[in-house]
NUGU-959671 format. One record per residue (C-alpha): residue in one letter; x, y, z. Coordinates in nm, 2 decimals, padded with zeros to 4 digits. Example, Ala and Ser with C-alpha at 12.3 -4.5 7.8 and 13.67 -1.06 7.14 Angstrom:
<nodes>
   residuo        u        v        w
         a    01.23   -00.45    00.78
         s    01.37   -00.11    00.71
</nodes>
This chain:
<nodes>
   residuo        u        v        w
         m    07.50   -06.32   -03.48
         n    07.53   -06.45   -03.84
         p    07.86   -06.30   -03.98
         t    07.68   -06.23   -04.31
         s    07.40   -06.03   -04.14
         s    07.41   -05.66   -04.19
         p    07.36   -05.42   -03.90
         t    07.02   -05.33   -04.05
         d    06.92   -05.70   -04.05
         v    07.04   -05.74   -03.69
         l    06.84   -05.44   -03.57
         g    06.53   -05.56   -03.77
         d    06.55   -05.90   -03.61
         a    06.59   -05.75   -03.26
         l    06.29   -05.52   -03.31
         a    06.08   -05.80   -03.44
         r    06.15   -06.01   -03.13
         l    06.09   -05.72   -02.90
         r    05.76   -05.64   -03.07
         a    05.65   -06.00   -03.05
         t    05.72   -06.00   -02.67
         l    05.54   -05.67   -02.62
         a    05.24   -05.79   -02.83
         e    05.21   -06.11   -02.63
         r    05.22   -05.92   -02.30
         r    05.01   -05.63   -02.43
         h    05.28   -05.41   -02.30
         r    05.49   -05.11   -02.42
         a    05.85   -05.02   -02.37
         l    06.10   -04.73   -02.36
         l    06.42   -04.74   -02.55
         w    06.68   -04.49   -02.45
         l    06.95   -04.38   -02.70
         d    07.24   -04.15   -02.59
         g    07.57   -04.04   -02.74
         p    07.70   -03.82   -03.02
         l    07.43   -03.65   -03.23
         d    07.51   -03.80   -03.57
         r    07.52   -04.16   -03.43
         v    07.21   -04.13   -03.22
         l    07.00   -03.98   -03.51
         a    07.13   -04.25   -03.74
         r    07.02   -04.52   -03.49
         a    06.68   -04.35   -03.44
         l    06.62   -04.34   -03.82
         a    06.72   -04.70   -03.85
         i    06.46   -04.79   -03.59
         w    06.20   -04.58   -03.78
         q    06.28   -04.76   -04.10
         g    06.35   -05.10   -03.95
         a    05.99   -05.22   -03.90
         d    05.65   -05.16   -04.03
         w    05.52   -04.92   -03.77
         s    05.16   -04.79   -03.77
         a    05.13   -04.41   -03.75
         p    05.49   -04.35   -03.63
         l    05.56   -04.01   -03.48
         w    05.88   -03.81   -03.45
         l    05.88   -03.52   -03.19
         g    06.16   -03.27   -03.21
         p    06.31   -02.99   -03.42
         d    06.34   -03.00   -03.79
         s    06.69   -03.07   -03.92
         e    06.88   -03.16   -04.24
         a    06.91   -03.53   -04.13
         i    06.53   -03.55   -04.06
         r    06.44   -03.38   -04.39
         g    06.68   -03.61   -04.57
         a    06.49   -03.91   -04.44
         g    06.16   -03.75   -04.55
         l    06.02   -03.74   -04.20
         p    05.77   -03.47   -04.08
         p    05.88   -03.39   -03.73
         l    05.63   -03.25   -03.48
         p    05.74   -02.96   -03.26
         a    05.71   -03.02   -02.89
         r    05.46   -02.73   -02.85
         l    05.21   -02.93   -03.07
         a    05.24   -03.25   -02.87
         r    04.89   -03.20   -02.73
         s    04.74   -03.21   -03.08
         r    04.81   -03.58   -03.08
         l    04.60   -03.66   -02.77
         g    04.34   -03.91   -02.86
         g    04.56   -04.07   -03.13
         e    04.75   -04.39   -03.12
         h    05.10   -04.48   -03.24
         d    05.31   -04.79   -03.26
         l    05.63   -04.58   -03.24
         v    05.70   -04.24   -03.09
         i    06.05   -04.10   -03.11
         i    06.13   -03.80   -02.88
         d    06.44   -03.60   -02.98
         a    06.58   -03.43   -02.67
         l    06.93   -03.42   -02.83
         s    06.94   -03.21   -03.15
         p    07.03   -02.84   -03.14
         g    06.73   -02.65   -03.03
         a    06.57   -02.96   -02.88
         g    06.52   -03.03   -02.51
         f    06.32   -03.26   -02.28
         d    05.97   -03.12   -02.25
         p    05.82   -03.31   -01.96
         d    05.46   -03.22   -02.06
         a    05.51   -03.34   -02.41
         f    05.67   -03.66   -02.29
         g    05.38   -03.73   -02.06
         a    05.12   -03.65   -02.33
         l    05.28   -03.87   -02.60
         a    05.36   -04.16   -02.37
         g    04.99   -04.22   -02.34
         t    04.94   -04.24   -02.71
         v    05.17   -04.54   -02.76
         r    04.95   -04.85   -02.81
         a    05.01   -05.20   -02.68
         g    05.31   -05.36   -02.85
         g    05.45   -05.02   -02.93
         l    05.78   -04.85   -02.85
         l    05.88   -04.50   -02.72
         v    06.23   -04.40   -02.81
         l    06.41   -04.12   -02.62
         l    06.72   -03.95   -02.76
         t    06.94   -03.77   -02.51
         p    07.29   -03.63   -02.46
         e    07.55   -03.88   -02.33
         a    07.57   -03.67   -02.01
         w    07.23   -03.82   -01.91
         r    07.39   -04.16   -01.88
         d    07.66   -04.02   -01.66
         g    07.40   -03.86   -01.44
         v    07.52   -03.50   -01.50
         p    07.28   -03.35   -01.76
         a    07.28   -02.97   -01.81
         a    06.98   -02.74   -01.86
         d    06.87   -02.79   -02.22
         a    06.70   -02.57   -02.48
         d    06.35   -02.64   -02.33
         y    06.47   -02.46   -02.01
         a    06.42   -02.13   -02.20
         r    06.06   -02.15   -02.09
         l    06.18   -02.13   -01.73
         a    06.45   -01.86   -01.78
         a    06.30   -01.54   -01.63
         w    06.50   -01.22   -01.68
         p    06.80   -01.18   -01.63
         h    06.88   -01.56   -01.61
         p    06.99   -01.73   -01.93
         p    06.87   -02.09   -01.98
         e    07.22   -02.24   -01.96
         a    07.27   -02.09   -01.61
         l    06.98   -02.28   -01.46
         s    07.02   -02.59   -01.25
         a    06.91   -02.92   -01.40
         r    06.79   -03.10   -01.08
         n    06.48   -03.23   -01.26
         l    06.68   -03.37   -01.55
         t    06.93   -03.52   -01.32
         r    06.65   -03.69   -01.12
         i    06.49   -03.83   -01.44
         a    06.83   -03.95   -01.58
         r    06.89   -04.13   -01.25
         r    06.56   -04.30   -01.25
         l    06.61   -04.41   -01.61
         a    06.94   -04.56   -01.54
         a    06.81   -04.75   -01.24
         s    06.50   -04.89   -01.40
         p    06.52   -05.26   -01.51
         w    06.24   -05.19   -01.77
         v    06.44   -04.93   -01.97
         l    06.60   -05.06   -02.28
         h    06.93   -04.87   -02.32
         w    07.14   -04.84   -02.64
         p    07.45   -04.66   -02.52
         a    07.69   -04.50   -02.76
         a    07.96   -04.76   -02.72
         a    07.74   -05.06   -02.81
         s    07.72   -05.15   -03.18
         a    07.37   -05.31   -03.14
         p    07.09   -05.27   -02.89
         e    07.00   -05.53   -02.63
         l    06.62   -05.54   -02.66
         t    06.54   -05.81   -02.41
         l    06.29   -05.72   -02.14
         p    06.28   -05.89   -01.79
         d    06.04   -06.17   -01.74
         a    05.68   -06.06   -01.67
         v    05.35   -06.22   -01.60
         i    05.14   -06.23   -01.92
         p    04.80   -06.06   -01.84
         t    04.49   -06.25   -01.89
         p    04.29   -06.17   -02.21
         l    04.04   -05.89   -02.19
         s    03.69   -05.99   -02.11
         a    03.44   -05.87   -02.37
         a    03.10   -05.74   -02.26
         d    02.88   -05.64   -02.55
         d    03.05   -05.33   -02.71
         c    03.28   -05.29   -02.41
         l    03.63   -05.43   -02.37
         t    03.64   -05.48   -01.99
         h    03.39   -05.55   -01.72
         d    03.45   -05.21   -01.54
         q    03.41   -05.03   -01.87
         a    03.07   -05.21   -01.91
         a    02.98   -05.10   -01.56
         a    03.07   -04.74   -01.64
         v    02.86   -04.75   -01.96
         c    02.57   -04.89   -01.76
         r    02.59   -04.60   -01.51
         l    02.61   -04.35   -01.80
         t    02.31   -04.49   -01.97
         r    02.10   -04.47   -01.65
         l    02.18   -04.11   -01.55
         r    01.90   -03.97   -01.33
         r    01.81   -03.61   -01.27
         r    02.03   -03.43   -01.02
         r    02.24   -03.74   -00.97
         p    02.57   -03.65   -01.16
         l    02.82   -03.92   -01.23
         v    03.19   -03.87   -01.18
         l    03.38   -04.12   -01.39
         s    03.75   -04.15   -01.31
         a    04.03   -04.36   -01.45
         d    04.40   -04.36   -01.52
         r    04.49   -04.31   -01.89
         g    04.43   -04.60   -02.12
         r    04.13   -04.74   -01.93
         g    03.87   -04.67   -02.21
         k    03.71   -04.38   -02.03
         s    03.65   -04.18   -02.35
         s    03.53   -04.49   -02.53
         a    03.28   -04.55   -02.25
         l    03.13   -04.20   -02.32
         g    03.10   -04.29   -02.69
         i    02.93   -04.63   -02.62
         a    02.69   -04.47   -02.37
         a    02.60   -04.19   -02.60
         a    02.51   -04.44   -02.87
         r    02.30   -04.64   -02.63
         r    02.12   -04.33   -02.51
         l    02.03   -04.24   -02.86
         q    01.92   -04.59   -02.94
         a    01.69   -04.57   -02.64
         g    01.51   -04.27   -02.77
         e    01.72   -03.96   -02.67
         r    01.72   -03.70   -02.94
         e    02.03   -03.49   -02.85
         i    02.34   -03.53   -02.63
         w    02.60   -03.26   -02.58
         l    02.97   -03.33   -02.53
         t    03.24   -03.10   -02.42
         g    03.61   -03.11   -02.32
         p    03.92   -02.89   -02.31
         r    04.03   -02.98   -02.66
         a    03.83   -03.11   -02.96
         a    04.12   -03.34   -03.07
         a    04.11   -03.53   -02.74
         l    03.74   -03.61   -02.80
         e    03.80   -03.80   -03.12
         a    03.80   -04.13   -02.93
         v    03.44   -04.06   -02.82
         f    03.33   -04.00   -03.18
         a    03.53   -04.30   -03.31
         r    03.36   -04.54   -03.06
         l    03.02   -04.38   -03.13
         g    03.07   -04.45   -03.50
         e    03.15   -04.81   -03.44
         v    02.84   -04.87   -03.23
         l    02.62   -04.67   -03.47
         p    02.77   -04.75   -03.82
         e    02.46   -04.61   -03.98
         g    02.54   -04.26   -03.85
         r    02.75   -03.99   -04.01
         r    03.00   -03.74   -03.87
         e    02.97   -03.38   -03.98
         a    03.23   -03.14   -03.83
         h    03.15   -03.12   -03.46
         a    02.84   -03.33   -03.46
         f    02.74   -03.70   -03.51
         h    02.40   -03.76   -03.67
         a    02.20   -04.08   -03.69
         e    01.86   -04.17   -03.83
         l    01.71   -04.41   -03.58
         a    01.37   -04.58   -03.54
         h    01.24   -04.29   -03.34
         g    01.37   -04.03   -03.57
         p    01.69   -03.81   -03.61
         a    01.94   -03.81   -03.32
         t    02.25   -03.61   -03.26
         v    02.56   -03.60   -03.04
         r    02.69   -03.24   -03.06
         l    03.04   -03.13   -02.95
         l    03.08   -02.78   -02.80
         a    03.39   -02.61   -02.68
         p    03.36   -02.50   -02.31
         d    03.32   -02.13   -02.40
         a    03.06   -02.21   -02.67
         l    02.87   -02.43   -02.42
         s    02.86   -02.14   -02.17
         e    02.73   -01.91   -02.44
         a    02.47   -02.16   -02.54
         l    02.33   -02.16   -02.19
         e    02.26   -01.79   -02.22
         g    02.11   -01.80   -02.57
         p    01.78   -01.92   -02.72
         g    01.92   -02.26   -02.83
         i    01.85   -02.45   -02.51
         d    01.52   -02.52   -02.33
         p    01.60   -02.44   -01.96
         r    01.32   -02.68   -01.86
         s    01.46   -02.98   -02.05
         p    01.83   -02.93   -02.15
         p    02.01   -03.22   -02.32
         t    02.23   -03.47   -02.14
         l    02.58   -03.33   -02.10
         f    02.90   -03.55   -02.10
         v    03.22   -03.36   -01.98
         d    03.54   -03.53   -02.08
         e    03.87   -03.45   -01.90
         a    03.69   -03.24   -01.64
         a    04.01   -03.20   -01.44
         a    04.15   -02.97   -01.71
         i    03.84   -02.74   -01.71
         p    03.81   -02.45   -01.46
         a    03.59   -02.54   -01.16
         p    03.37   -02.23   -01.20
         l    03.26   -02.35   -01.55
         l    03.19   -02.70   -01.41
         g    02.98   -02.54   -01.14
         r    02.77   -02.35   -01.39
         w    02.71   -02.67   -01.60
         l    02.62   -02.86   -01.28
         a    02.34   -02.61   -01.21
         a    02.22   -02.60   -01.57
         f    02.21   -02.96   -01.68
         p    02.00   -03.20   -01.46
         r    02.17   -03.50   -01.63
         i    02.54   -03.46   -01.64
         a    02.85   -03.68   -01.62
         f    03.21   -03.57   -01.55
         a    03.49   -03.80   -01.68
         t    03.84   -03.73   -01.56
         t    04.19   -03.88   -01.55
         v    04.32   -03.96   -01.21
         h    04.69   -03.94   -01.28
         g    04.72   -03.72   -01.59
         y    05.01   -03.53   -01.73
         e    04.80   -03.20   -01.73
         g    04.55   -03.24   -01.45
         t    04.45   -03.49   -01.19
         g    04.12   -03.64   -01.10
         r    04.21   -03.64   -00.74
         g    04.26   -03.27   -00.73
         f    03.94   -03.22   -00.92
         e    03.75   -03.45   -00.69
         l    03.87   -03.27   -00.38
         r    03.81   -02.92   -00.51
         f    03.47   -03.00   -00.67
         r    03.34   -03.25   -00.41
         a    03.21   -02.98   -00.18
         r    03.00   -02.83   -00.46
         l    02.87   -03.18   -00.56
         d    02.78   -03.26   -00.20
         s    02.61   -02.92   -00.15
         e    02.41   -02.90   -00.48
         t    02.37   -03.26   -00.58
         p    02.42   -03.48   -00.27
         d    02.31   -03.79   -00.45
         w    02.60   -03.78   -00.70
         r    02.78   -04.10   -00.78
         a    03.14   -04.21   -00.84
         c    03.26   -04.48   -01.08
         r    03.62   -04.58   -01.12
         l    03.78   -04.78   -01.41
         e    04.08   -04.98   -01.31
         q    04.15   -05.24   -01.58
         p    04.36   -05.11   -01.88
         v    04.21   -05.12   -02.22
         r    04.48   -04.97   -02.45
         w    04.75   -05.19   -02.29
         g    04.78   -05.47   -02.05
         e    04.81   -05.46   -01.67
         g    05.16   -05.41   -01.54
         d    05.26   -05.21   -01.84
         p    05.63   -05.09   -01.79
         l    05.59   -04.77   -01.98
         e    05.30   -04.66   -01.78
         a    05.48   -04.73   -01.45
         l    05.80   -04.56   -01.58
         t    05.61   -04.25   -01.69
         r    05.44   -04.21   -01.36
         e    05.78   -04.25   -01.18
         l    05.97   -04.01   -01.40
         l    05.71   -03.73   -01.39
         l    05.56   -03.80   -01.05
         l    05.22   -03.84   -01.20
         d    05.10   -04.05   -00.91
         a    05.25   -03.82   -00.64
         e    05.03   -03.84   -00.32
         p    05.06   -03.65    00.01
         a    05.11   -03.84    00.33
         a    04.80   -04.05    00.43
         d    04.54   -03.86    00.64
         a    04.58   -04.10    00.93
         t    04.96   -04.06    00.92
         v    04.93   -03.68    00.95
         a    04.63   -03.64    01.19
         t    04.78   -03.80    01.50
         p    05.11   -03.62    01.50
         l    04.93   -03.28    01.45
         d    04.80   -03.30    01.81
         a    05.12   -03.42    01.97
         q    05.41   -03.26    01.79
         p    05.50   -02.89    01.70
         l    05.46   -02.75    01.36
         v    05.79   -02.65    01.20
         c    05.81   -02.42    00.90
         r    06.14   -02.41    00.72
         e    06.30   -02.31    00.40
         l    06.38   -02.62    00.19
         d    06.70   -02.70    00.00
         r    06.59   -02.79   -00.35
         q    06.89   -03.02   -00.42
         a    06.82   -03.22   -00.10
         l    06.45   -03.24   -00.21
         a    06.54   -03.36   -00.55
         d    06.75   -03.64   -00.39
         d    06.47   -03.74   -00.16
         e    06.21   -03.93   -00.37
         v    05.97   -03.99   -00.08
         g    05.99   -03.63    00.05
         l    05.95   -03.49   -00.30
         g    05.65   -03.71   -00.37
         e    05.47   -03.60   -00.05
         l    05.54   -03.23   -00.12
         f    05.45   -03.24   -00.49
         g    05.14   -03.45   -00.40
         l    05.01   -03.16   -00.19
         l    05.04   -02.93   -00.49
         v    04.87   -03.18   -00.72
         q    04.58   -03.21   -00.47
         a    04.54   -02.84   -00.43
         h    04.53   -02.75   -00.79
         y    04.35   -02.95   -01.06
         r    04.59   -02.86   -01.33
         t    04.93   -02.93   -01.19
         t    05.16   -03.06   -01.47
         p    05.51   -03.22   -01.49
         g    05.63   -02.88   -01.61
         d    05.54   -02.75   -01.26
         l    05.77   -03.01   -01.11
         r    06.06   -02.88   -01.32
         q    05.98   -02.53   -01.21
         l    05.97   -02.64   -00.85
         l    06.32   -02.79   -00.87
         d    06.49   -02.56   -01.12
         g    06.31   -02.23   -01.15
         p    06.54   -01.93   -01.08
         e    06.49   -01.71   -00.78
         l    06.25   -01.95   -00.63
         t    06.19   -02.01   -00.25
         l    06.03   -02.32   -00.10
         i    05.88   -02.31    00.25
         g    05.76   -02.64    00.39
         a    05.55   -02.70    00.70
         y    05.63   -03.03    00.87
         v    05.49   -03.22    01.16
         g    05.75   -03.49    01.24
         a    05.88   -03.63    00.92
         h    05.57   -03.55    00.71
         c    05.50   -03.25    00.50
         v    05.16   -03.09    00.58
         g    05.20   -02.77    00.39
         v    05.41   -02.60    00.12
         c    05.44   -02.24   -00.01
         v    05.63   -02.15   -00.33
         g    05.76   -01.80   -00.37
         q    05.92   -01.63   -00.68
         r    06.13   -01.32   -00.67
         e    06.03   -01.06   -00.93
         g    06.10   -00.70   -01.04
         g    06.40   -00.49   -00.97
         f    06.43   -00.37   -01.33
         p    06.68   -00.09   -01.40
         p    06.51    00.25   -01.49
         p    06.54    00.23   -01.87
         l    06.39   -00.12   -01.88
         a    06.13   -00.03   -01.62
         e    06.03    00.27   -01.83
         a    05.99    00.05   -02.14
         i    05.78   -00.20   -01.95
         h    05.56    00.08   -01.81
         h    05.49    00.19   -02.17
         g    05.42   -00.16   -02.30
         q    05.74   -00.17   -02.51
         r    05.92   -00.46   -02.33
         r    05.79   -00.77   -02.16
         p    06.08   -00.97   -02.02
         r    05.99   -01.33   -01.94
         g    05.84   -01.39   -01.60
         h    05.79   -01.11   -01.34
         l    05.41   -01.13   -01.37
         l    05.32   -00.88   -01.09
         a    05.60   -00.63   -01.16
         q    05.52   -00.62   -01.53
         s    05.14   -00.63   -01.51
         l    05.11   -00.36   -01.24
         a    05.35   -00.14   -01.43
         a    05.21   -00.19   -01.78
         h    04.84   -00.24   -01.71
         g    04.80   -00.09   -01.37
         g    04.99    00.23   -01.46
         f    05.22    00.20   -01.16
         y    05.58    00.27   -01.29
         a    05.74    00.21   -00.95
         a    05.61   -00.15   -00.95
         a    05.87   -00.24   -01.21
         e    06.16   -00.10   -01.01
         a    06.04   -00.25   -00.69
         r    06.15   -00.60   -00.57
         w    05.86   -00.85   -00.53
         c    05.81   -01.19   -00.38
         r    05.51   -01.35   -00.56
         v    05.34   -01.65   -00.40
         l    05.32   -01.90   -00.68
         r    05.15   -02.18   -00.50
         i    05.03   -02.26   -00.15
         a    04.88   -02.59   -00.03
         v    04.79   -02.74    00.30
         h    04.72   -03.11    00.37
         p    04.34   -03.18    00.38
         a    04.38   -03.34    00.73
         a    04.57   -03.03    00.86
         r    04.35   -02.75    00.74
         r    04.20   -02.47    00.96
         r    04.49   -02.48    01.20
         g    04.67   -02.17    01.08
         i    04.92   -02.35    00.87
         g    04.86   -02.15    00.56
         s    04.91   -01.83    00.75
         a    05.22   -01.96    00.91
         l    05.37   -02.05    00.57
         i    05.29   -01.70    00.43
         e    05.45   -01.53    00.73
         r    05.76   -01.75    00.70
         l    05.79   -01.66    00.33
         a    05.73   -01.29    00.41
         a    06.01   -01.29    00.67
         r    06.24   -01.46    00.41
         a    06.15   -01.20    00.15
         r    06.20   -00.91    00.39
         a    06.54   -01.04    00.48
         a    06.63   -01.07    00.11
         g    06.55   -00.70    00.06
         d    06.21   -00.74   -00.12
         d    05.96   -00.45   -00.10
         y    05.63   -00.64   -00.14
         l    05.47   -00.98   -00.10
         g    05.21   -01.04   -00.37
         t    05.00   -01.29   -00.54
         s    04.78   -01.34   -00.85
         f    04.49   -01.58   -00.86
         g    04.15   -01.64   -01.01
         a    03.92   -01.42   -00.81
         e    03.68   -01.63   -00.60
         p    03.52   -01.51   -00.27
         g    03.69   -01.76   -00.04
         l    04.04   -01.69   -00.19
         v    03.98   -01.32   -00.16
         a    03.89   -01.36    00.20
         f    04.20   -01.57    00.27
         w    04.44   -01.32    00.12
         r    04.27   -01.03    00.29
         a    04.33   -01.22    00.62
         q    04.70   -01.22    00.53
         r    04.69   -00.84    00.51
         l    04.71   -00.82    00.13
         v    04.51   -00.55   -00.06
         a    04.37   -00.56   -00.41
         l    04.56   -00.37   -00.68
         r    04.44   -00.50   -01.02
         l    04.17   -00.71   -01.17
         g    04.19   -00.86   -01.51
         l    03.93   -00.76   -01.76
         s    03.88   -01.11   -01.91
         r    03.85   -01.45   -01.76
         e    04.17   -01.66   -01.74
         a    04.17   -01.98   -01.93
         s    04.34   -02.16   -01.64
         s    04.09   -02.07   -01.37
         g    03.78   -01.95   -01.55
         e    03.79   -01.64   -01.33
         h    03.93   -01.29   -01.35
         a    04.29   -01.27   -01.23
         l    04.31   -01.06   -00.91
         m    04.65   -00.92   -00.80
         m    04.70   -00.84   -00.43
         a    05.00   -00.73   -00.23
         r    05.12   -00.61    00.11
         a    05.43   -00.39    00.19
         l    05.72   -00.56    00.36
         r    05.92   -00.24    00.43
         p    05.80    00.09    00.58
         k    05.92    00.29    00.27
         a    05.69    00.07    00.05
         q    05.37    00.16    00.24
         d    05.31    00.49    00.08
         a    05.33    00.36   -00.28
         l    05.11    00.06   -00.19
         h    04.84    00.30   -00.05
         e    04.85    00.51   -00.37
         w    04.81    00.19   -00.58
         r    04.53    00.07   -00.37
         m    04.34    00.39   -00.39
         s    04.39    00.41   -00.76
         f    04.23    00.07   -00.80
         a    03.94    00.17   -00.56
         t    03.88    00.47   -00.78
         l    03.88    00.26   -01.10
         l    03.67   -00.03   -00.97
         p    03.31    00.12   -00.99
         s    03.36    00.22   -01.36
         l    03.49   -00.13   -01.44
         l    03.20   -00.29   -01.27
         g    02.96   -00.08   -01.47
         a    03.12   -00.17   -01.80
         e    03.40   -00.43   -01.87
         l    03.33   -00.63   -01.55
         d    02.95   -00.62   -01.55
         g    02.95   -01.00   -01.56
         l    03.19   -01.04   -01.26
         d    03.05   -01.26   -00.98
         a    02.86   -01.04   -00.75
         a    03.02   -01.19   -00.44
         v    03.37   -01.10   -00.57
         a    03.25   -00.75   -00.66
         m    03.12   -00.70   -00.31
         a    03.44   -00.82   -00.15
         l    03.64   -00.57   -00.37
         l    03.39   -00.29   -00.30
         d    03.42   -00.36    00.08
         e    03.80   -00.33    00.06
         a    03.77   -00.01   -00.14
         l    03.56    00.15    00.13
         p    03.76    00.19    00.46
         a    03.58    00.37    00.73
         t    03.77    00.70    00.67
         d    03.64    00.71    00.31
         a    03.28    00.63    00.38
         p    03.06    00.87    00.17
         p    02.86    01.11    00.39
         m    02.48    01.10    00.39
         d    02.33    01.43    00.27
         a    01.97    01.54    00.27
         e    01.92    01.48   -00.10
         t    02.03    01.12   -00.08
         l    01.80    01.05    00.22
         a    01.51    01.23    00.04
         r    01.56    01.02   -00.28
         l    01.56    00.70   -00.07
         a    01.24    00.80    00.10
         w    01.07    00.88   -00.23
         f    01.17    00.55   -00.38
         a    01.08    00.35   -00.07
         a    00.73    00.52   -00.07
         g    00.66    00.40   -00.43
         g    00.81    00.68   -00.64
         g    01.01    00.61   -00.96
         e    01.20    00.29   -01.01
         l    01.54    00.15   -00.92
         a    01.72    00.30   -01.23
         l    01.61    00.65   -01.13
         v    01.76    00.63   -00.78
         r    02.07    00.42   -00.86
         p    02.34    00.67   -00.78
         w    02.18    00.77   -00.44
         l    02.10    00.41   -00.35
         a    02.46    00.31   -00.44
         r    02.59    00.59   -00.22
         a    02.37    00.45    00.07
         w    02.49    00.10    00.00
         r    02.86    00.21    00.03
         a    02.79    00.41    00.35
         g    02.58    00.13    00.50
         r    02.85   -00.14    00.44
         v    03.09    00.08    00.65
         s    02.87    00.23    00.92
         a    02.56    00.01    00.94
         p    02.65   -00.34    00.82
         g    02.36   -00.49    01.02
         a    02.10   -00.29    00.84
         l    02.05   -00.56    00.58
         a    02.10   -00.93    00.57
         e    02.42   -01.03    00.39
         a    02.21   -01.19    00.11
         d    02.03   -00.86    00.06
         w    02.36   -00.66    00.05
         l    02.48   -00.91   -00.21
         a    02.16   -00.90   -00.42
         l    02.20   -00.52   -00.46
         v    02.55   -00.54   -00.61
         a    02.45   -00.64   -00.96
         p    02.16   -00.38   -01.01
         l    02.35   -00.09   -00.84
         f    02.70   -00.13   -00.96
         q    02.69   -00.37   -01.27
         g    02.37   -00.25   -01.44
         r    02.21   -00.59   -01.45
         e    01.97   -00.81   -01.26
         p    02.12   -01.04   -01.00
         a    02.16   -01.40   -01.12
         g    02.11   -01.74   -00.97
         a    02.13   -01.77   -00.60
         n    02.17   -01.38   -00.57
         r    01.82   -01.32   -00.70
         p    01.57   -01.22   -00.42
         r    01.35   -01.51   -00.32
         g    01.02   -01.50   -00.50
         a    01.13   -01.21   -00.72
         a    01.01   -01.35   -01.05
         g    00.81   -01.05   -01.18
         r    00.93   -00.69   -01.23
         k    00.68   -00.55   -00.98
         v    00.78   -00.80   -00.72
         r    01.15   -00.71   -00.76
         q    01.08   -00.33   -00.75
         a    00.88   -00.38   -00.42
         h    01.18   -00.58   -00.28
         w    01.42   -00.30   -00.37
         r    01.19   -00.03   -00.22
         g    01.18   -00.22    00.11
         l    01.56   -00.24    00.12
         a    01.59    00.13    00.04
         g    01.36    00.21    00.33
         r    01.56    00.00    00.57
         l    01.88    00.16    00.46
         r    01.74    00.51    00.50
         a    01.63    00.43    00.85
         a    01.97    00.29    00.94
         l    02.16    00.59    00.80
         g    01.98    00.86    00.99
         g    01.65    00.90    00.81
         e    01.33    00.96    01.01
</nodes>
């Protein structure tokens, strides 16, 4: 070092050399700073000011030091707002008072660093020593009565350990006066191959597929982050418009994440103009538009006059893994030409989970669907160290054991269900990856924050199912409730809402069951079974093992909350859980109404559970006729069936049978016999289930209990006209009357 050089000059020279190396390789790097707060902040500010960064970003709490430097810090909760953007420098402050390491924010912003850029992570010095403590961001995990500082920090310890072991992490420890910013040698990737407007050959192949979409042949476009997937949508949209298409619709979970689509669209069609949520262009064949609609607005448009059901526009769905599967299913049915683009290893959702959960529907409804995978990076070069490091730290590429590895031992070795030690799991990278990979596969929106909850959440129980050394199933249970009477009373009246305790709070505050707040619960947070091991009773075995553990711990109830869907309702009923509450609006995470179910674990809890169950059964018909008139009819029928045990079957009286006979013979219309036909429906489901085909029972649910015509597949075959539908209902009424004792 030149003795006359200032520390600022030394840092500037080191940054310049590092950036030149990164630019040559088209790579990105992570620089880790730890130590005393004042020193680390000063170093981070020197990095910020030591080079000409494009669109630098500082993530963390506001402070006097930050304000003094004139920086506008971004709170961690707003990290998603930068999705779709690009930065040369991202600084993540996990050190300042009130700051913490938000794994979801880290994952989101790591993908916004462009080739040649730098991500700087500021942490306490304890991270370097491998003994980090739970930080301020753990407040999101701290359910009552546990304070954040009392939680374990297994996830942070694991991350710190991986950082320290990685040869690709640039570390500026507190004791060093200057950083060592030299990366290991690496193979310089070959230049990108240009193909027209595309930057890689596989992006060009994806664009070709998108421009040649055929009716009822959906395309599933998958890629890791940075592969140009959104740009491919923009290029393809432009080419479709140039070929004569007048309108294309675009949707995704967040408008900000779709800016890359519009940016590329504008580059290919520079004569076009952007107006709010639409792109307009005057082309040779006339005006053409690409229109952005939020998922809820898109669903509303399907029911309004703004779409021709005979010829709807082409629909591109970006980040489909982050959209509830029921919405995707509705769009699949409504749009003959549709493409789903999704990230395979994403911080907030995975294409693999999406593909596994949605493939059955694709196979059933559109068996000629196609898949296209983008492999070559566009935003950075192959072998990028930051991408590999982010995947490792957050387990973004966690995968369960291979199918072939699991299938053979299943037939030769016994299944073992056991409670897992979370510390041992955190220390076992292979075992943790297999287990978390199961959860990723089972749910399309598993996030890095879920990994932290798995390792550090309070009062959490993990049950694993193993065949030999491999995990074939996992069940996650969370203890809830047990509130003292004053707090339980406040919760019951909606005056308090302690963090966590979903079942105990919701059933007390919204179900009206005061005792639910005082009771002890074990809520099933997640359950997943390996695809190669399903239909072998493993899910039930996991539930029973968790129930035994909860009973031994003194819990009163085993419960769960999930997006109501017929298959899931049937599974939980098979585990002897009963319905207690149904949400009045659809959940953003699942696109369905949240259903809460439970079973008693102790004899003294049975009476209260029976009362709660009957209260819900009493309430259900009025909800179906009003707030839940749009509930899926199959879910409604499953809940009605449960609400009608044999002992509560309504008796058939002479008036009901006479009304059915009058209607069946041609008198009146359905609306004028609804209460009597509904009584017969309930009685028939209990005492004469064979009187009608299952499809006919289902087709009656909407008109009898929800005041609407059946929709989609639930409409009677050929029932296009009103007279035809009335004739169909009359025939069903006559068959019901005969089965229930009519002459």
